[in-house]
N, C-alpha and C positions, 0 to 999 in steps of 0.2 A: 348277444343272444340270451334271452331269458330261458332258464332251464325249464320253468313251468310250462312253456309253450312247446317244447321239443322232446323232452326226455320221458321215455317210458320203456320198460322192459318189453321184449318181444312178446306179442300176445298169442293166445291160443295154446295148442298142445302139439304143434308140428315139430319138425326136425330142428329148426333153428329157434324155437320158442324158449322163453325163460323157464317155463314149467318143466321142460325136458333137459335144461342145461344149467341147473342151479345147484349142483352138488357141492361146489366150493362154498357157496353161501350157506348151505345146509350144515356143512362142517363148522362154519363160524357160529351158527346158531347153537350147535351142540356145545361149543366152548363157553357160551354164555350161561349155560344151565346152572352151574354152581353159584355164580353171582346172583342169578335170578332167585334161586331157592333161598340163599342167605338174605336177600332183600325182603322177600315175602315173610320169612321168619321174623325179621326185625319189625315189620309192619304189624304182624299178628301179636307180637310181644309188647307193642307200644301201649301207652296209656290210653290212647284214643280207641283201642279195640275193646269190645266188638262194635262193628258198624253194620247198619242195615243194608246199605248199598255201597258197592266197591266199584270205582271207575278204573278200568284197565285199558291202556292204549298201546298199539303197536304202530309206530311211525315208519313209513317207508315199507309197508307190508308187501308190496308188489303183488304177484299172483302166483297161482300154482300151489303145490303141496306145502311149501315152506310157510305160507301165510297162516293157514289154519293150524299148522303144527306148533307155531309159537304160542298162540293163545291157548291151545289145548294143554301144552306143557305148563303154562302159567296156572290154568284152572286146576290141573292135577296137583301142582305144588301147593296151592291154597288148601285143597282138600287134605293132602297128606300131612301138611304142617298143622292144620287145625286138629286133625285126629291125634297126632303125636303129642300136642300140647294140651289136648282136651279143651279146646276153645271153640266157640261156635263159629260157623261159617256165615258170611253175609247172606241175607235172604235173596239179594239180587246182585248179579255181576253184570255190569255194563261194559261190554267188550267192543272197543272201537278200533277199526282198521282204517289206517290213513295212508294215502299216497296221492300223487298228483292226479289232476282231473282226467288225464288220458290213460290212467292205469286200467288194466283189464279186470275190473271188479267182478264182471259177469263170470269169468272163469273161477274166481275164488268162491263166489257164493253158490256156484253149482255144487260145491263140495260140502255145503253146510248140513244137508241131511245126514251125511256120514259123521260129521262132527257131533251133532246132537245125539246120534246113536251111540257114539263112544261115551258121551257123558252119561247117558241113561244106563249103559252097560256098567260103567264104573259104580253107579249107585247100587245096582243089583249085586255086584261083586262084593262091595263093602258090607251090604246087608247080610249076605250069606256067610261071610268070613267069621264074624263074631257079633253076637247080639249086643255086646257092650260097646262096640265100635260106633262112634258118631258118624253116620253116613252123610255123604255130600247131598245137601238139600237146597242148594242155591239154584235159582232160575237164571239162565244165561240169556242175555239179550245181545245180539251181534249187530253192529251197524257200520256202514261205510262213512268215513268223513273225508271226502276229497278236498285237496288243497295243499299248498306248500306249508311245511312245518317251520319255515322262516316267517313266523307270524302266528297270531292266535288261531286256535282250532276248537277249543273246548271252553265251556263256562268256567268261571272262577272257582278254584278250590274243588274241582269235580273229579280229579284224577289222583288215585292213590298209588298206582304203579304204572310205570311207562317203560316200554322197551323199544329200542330202535337198533336194527342190525344192518350193516353194510349199506348205509344210506348217507351218513353225515359227511362223507368225503365228497359228495356232490354239492357244488356251490349253487347259490341262488341264480347266478348269472356269470357269464364270462367277465373276468376283471377288466376294468377300464385301465387305460395307460399302456396298452400293448402296441401302440403306434407312436411315432415321433411327431413333431410339429408339422412335418410335410406329409403326414399320413403314410409314411413308410412302415411296413410291417417289421416288428422288432424280433420276431421269433420265426424267421423264415425257414421253411422246410420241415417244421416240427408241428406236432399236434398239441404238445404239452411241454412241460419243463424237460430240459435235456442237459447234457454235459456243458454245452457252450451257450446256454440261455443267458442273455444279458441280466445284470443285477436288477435293473429297473423292472423287468418282467417277473423275476423272482419275488421282488418286494410287492408287486401288484397282486400276485397270487396269494401271498401270505396275508396281506391286508384284507383281501376279500374274504378269506377264510375266517380271520379274526372278527370281522364285522358280522358275518353270517352266524358263526357259532355263538357269539355274544347275544345276538337277537334271538336265536333259538333258546338259549338259557333264560333270557328275560321273559319270553313268551311262556315258557313252561313254568316259570316261577309263579305266574299269575294263575295258572291252571291247576297246579299241584296242590293237593290237600296238605294239611299240617302233617309233618313227618313223612311226606311222600318220597318215594324212591324212584330212581331211574337207572336202568342198565343199558348202556350204549356200546355198540361196537362199530368201528370204522377203520378203513384202510389208513395206514400211516407209513412212517419210515423210522429206522433206528437212529440215524444220524441227524444232527442238527442241520447238516448240509442238505439243502433241498435237491441238489444234483446227485445225491447218492443213488446208486443204481436200483436199489430195491423199491424206491419210491416212484419210478417212472418207466422202467424198461418195457413193460407191456405196451405202453404208448409209443416208445421209440421204435419197436419193431413194426407197429402199425404204420408209423410215418415212413419207414423204409419201404414197406409194401406200396404205399401210395406214390412215393418218389420214383419207384421203378415204373409205375404206370405213367407218371409224368414223362419219363425218358422215352417211353414208347408212344407218346402222343395221345394216350387214352384219357388222361386227366390234365387240366390246366394247372400250371405251377401256382398261379395266383390263388386258385381254389385251396391249395394246401397251405399257402402262406397266410391266408385269411381265416383259417380255422384255428381256434384255441379251445381246448376242452374245458368245460365248467366243472373242474375236478381239482382236488388238492389233497395230497398225502402229507399230513402234518407230522411233526415230531411230538413226542409226549410233552416236551417243555412248552411248546406252543399251546397245547390243550390246557395244561395246568395254568399257564399265564392268563388265558381268557377266563377260565373258571374263577380264579382268584380275583381278577379285575372286575368281573360282572357281579360277583359276590352273593348270588342267591342260593348257591349250592356248595356243599363241601364234599370232597372226595372220600368215599367210604373204602374203596379198594380199586386197584387197577392192575391189569396183567397185559403182557405183550406176548403175542404168539407168532410163530413163523409157519406159514402154510405153503407147501410146494405147489407150483403152478399145475403140476400133473397129479395132484392128490387124488388117489383112487382110480387113476386112469391106466388102461393097459398100455404097455410100452410102445406097441406098434401104432397106436392111434393117438398118442398123447398130444402131438402137435395139432391134429385136427380137433381133438377134444377141447383143448384150451381155446382154440380159435372159435369154436361154437359157443363156448361159455362167454367169451369176450363179445362175440357178435350179439348174443342174446341181450347183453346189457347196453352196448353202445351203438347198435345199428340205427336206432331212431334218430340220434343226433347227427350221425354221419350221413344218413339218407336225406335228412332235411337240407344238408349243406351240399353234398356231392351228387345226390340223385340215387334212385334205387337201382339203376341199370348197371352200376359197377360193383354192387355188393358181393355177388357170388365170386367174381374174379378177385376182388380185393381180399376177401377172407380165405380164398384158396391160396393166394400168395402168402398171406399172413400165416396160415397153417404150416407152410413149408419153412418159413423163417423161424417160427416157434420151435418146430421139430429140430431144426439145425442147432438152435440155441440150447435146447435141452439136452442135445447129444454132447455138448461141450461144457456145460456148466449147470450147477444147481440153480434153479430160479425159484424165488420165494416171494410171497406176499406177506407184508407185516400188518398184523391186525391188533388194534388196541381194544381191550374190553375194560370199561370204566363204570363203576357204580357210584352214583351220586345221591346225596340226601339233601332235601330242602332244609335250609337253615331256619331256625325258630324266628 
């Protein structure tokens, strides 16, 4: 299964939409703010500054309030840093929003008038604060760039700062090698890696991630300008062991919900056995190894954060809340494989399993935030 054909966050602004169920991703974006501000300061302090045009990209932007929030915070950081250092801002900011072809770009661009209004208001505020303050006078151009980031997206040396949040744990495709020579499924009853996943399946997932992330870095190295910076966040795991619980348990409970439906004759067992998520939660050592081997970037900084599944959710609805958040992200690929008719039932069962799990243990997601600089 090619991810580009099936994966998109739930569209619109309804109850199960990504726009209404992306608070966990918003939390992660807030955690990248410090790394983003530091990277922008280094760009503005570099020998290549000032520049007339600055290319900025957000890869895996999705839709809803988070998409424009990211680029607004980047624009504000450029303005604030330029003022603090008394350095000129670029005349033009080229702001590129990237996601897969099936992304709900319409939802995002419907919010563009309010984005431009905030930019205009910031100019006015800066002008009235202090006549000696250099106010923000860049013109912002916003464009969609649909397509997979596992490959080229932009002209050579056109991007100065690149951001990607909660996206690079999605693989370009389901790994090959998940069946034996007789086409027997090797990860039966599971949707992803689990405690008893065979080593050959673990190796296939790891290799697919390494191939994809290396290609991502190679593509970006051609697109990034001299001294260009990237700030990336992605789901991961603390342990080098891919079967450590923090790396997969949200998928384990979803598999359990499906297997109860198999036992009741609602879903065919073969359907579950033949599904494998195009997802991989790497450890930091894997990330570092690929970066060093590919060689185009060096690590400027990295941080590891723990985020509770029920972050910011009320106690009595946390199972339902996390289930909606998961549904907003993975429903498209599950619907493609299992059909839309089981989704309400599936995620109702999933909410109950999540609620029970959270009543007995703390459940957390591991997020890596890594800042990279293009090598000379």
